[in-house]
N, C-alpha and C positions, 0 to 999 in steps of 0.2 A: 171271704166275708162271713159274718156271723149275724144271727138275729136272735132276739129274745124279747120278753116282756118284763117290765118291772112295774111296781105300783107306788103310788103317791097317796098318802093319807092327808086330807085337808084338816083345817081347824074345825070344820063343821062335821067331822067324822064321816066324811065321804071318801071312798077309795076310787082312784082313777088308775087305769092301766095304760102304760105307754109302750107301743111297739117301736123298736128301733133296729137299725142295721148298723153294723160297724165294719169298716174296712180294716183288714188285718195289717196291710202294709203301712197305711198312714195313720191308723187309729182314728180316722174321721168318723163321727157318729152322725147318722141321719135319723131324725125322728119321723116315723112314717104315719103315726096316728095316735090319738088318745081317745079312750072310751071308758065308760063305767062298767060295761059288760062285754068283755072280749068273747067273740064267737068265731067259729071256723070260717063262715062266709065273710065276716068283717075283716079278719086277718088276711084272707085271700085277696079281698078287694084292695086293702092297703098295700100288699105286696105288688099287685098289678099296677097300682098308681105309682108306686116308688120306681118300679122298673121302667115305666113309661117316662117318668121324669128324668131318669138317667140317660135315656136316648141311646146314642151309639156307645156310650161308656159301659152299658149293660153287657155288651158282647165280651168285654174283658174279664168278666166275673166267671171263674171256672168252678168254684165250690161255694156252697152255702151251708154253714153249720147251724143247726137248730136243735132245740131240746125236743123231748117227746111229749110236750103239752098237747092236750086234746084240741086246742085251737089251731094247731098246725096239721091240717087235714091233707088228704090225698090231692084235693084241688089246689092247695097251696103249693105242694110239690110239683104239680102239673104246670102251674104258671111259671115256675122257675125252670123246669126242664124244657119248656117250650122255647126258651132262648139259649138252651145249651148249658145250663148251670146244673151241676151234679149236687143234689141235696144229700147232706150227710147228717142223719139224726144221731144225736149223742147216744152212747150206750147207757143202759140203765145204771143208775147210781155212779156215774162217772162225770161229775161236774167239771173236772179239769179238761175234758174234751172241748168245752166251749169256754175256756178260761179267760179269753180276752173280753168276751161279753160279760161274763160273771164278774170279772175284776172291775169293769167299767160301772156295773150296777152298784157294786160295793163302794166304789169311790164316789159315785154320784150321791149315794145315800148318806155318806159320811161328810159330805161337803157342807159347811155352814152356809146359811142364807147370806145373800149379798147385803152389804150395808147400804142404807138409804142415801 
C-alpha cells in the first residue's frame, strides 16, 4: 500500500489537499481526508480513521510506502506500526519509489472533468 497527498485548485483560487491510500495489488484508491492545511496531527488522525474503517482487512497490509513530507510524522508511523505495518519512507529525490501513487496523482490531474 502507498499513501500521499495531492492538491486541487478551485475556481475561487483556493487550494485543497487530499490524503489518499492506494492498494498496490488492486490499484483501489481510498480518499482518507481533504483539508486546506495539512498538518502532522491531521494526517495522523486520518490514518487512524482509515485503518479503523478497514477493520480486519488492515491486518493484511504489510508495507506502507510514503514520501518524506513534513506531515508524515513519527506519530503517523507509530499508528501504522501498531498494527504491524512496516512504514517505508521514500529515499530523497527518488519519486519512482512511490511510483504507483505518483502515477495515480498524475493521471487524476490530467483527467478532464465529467460532462454534465
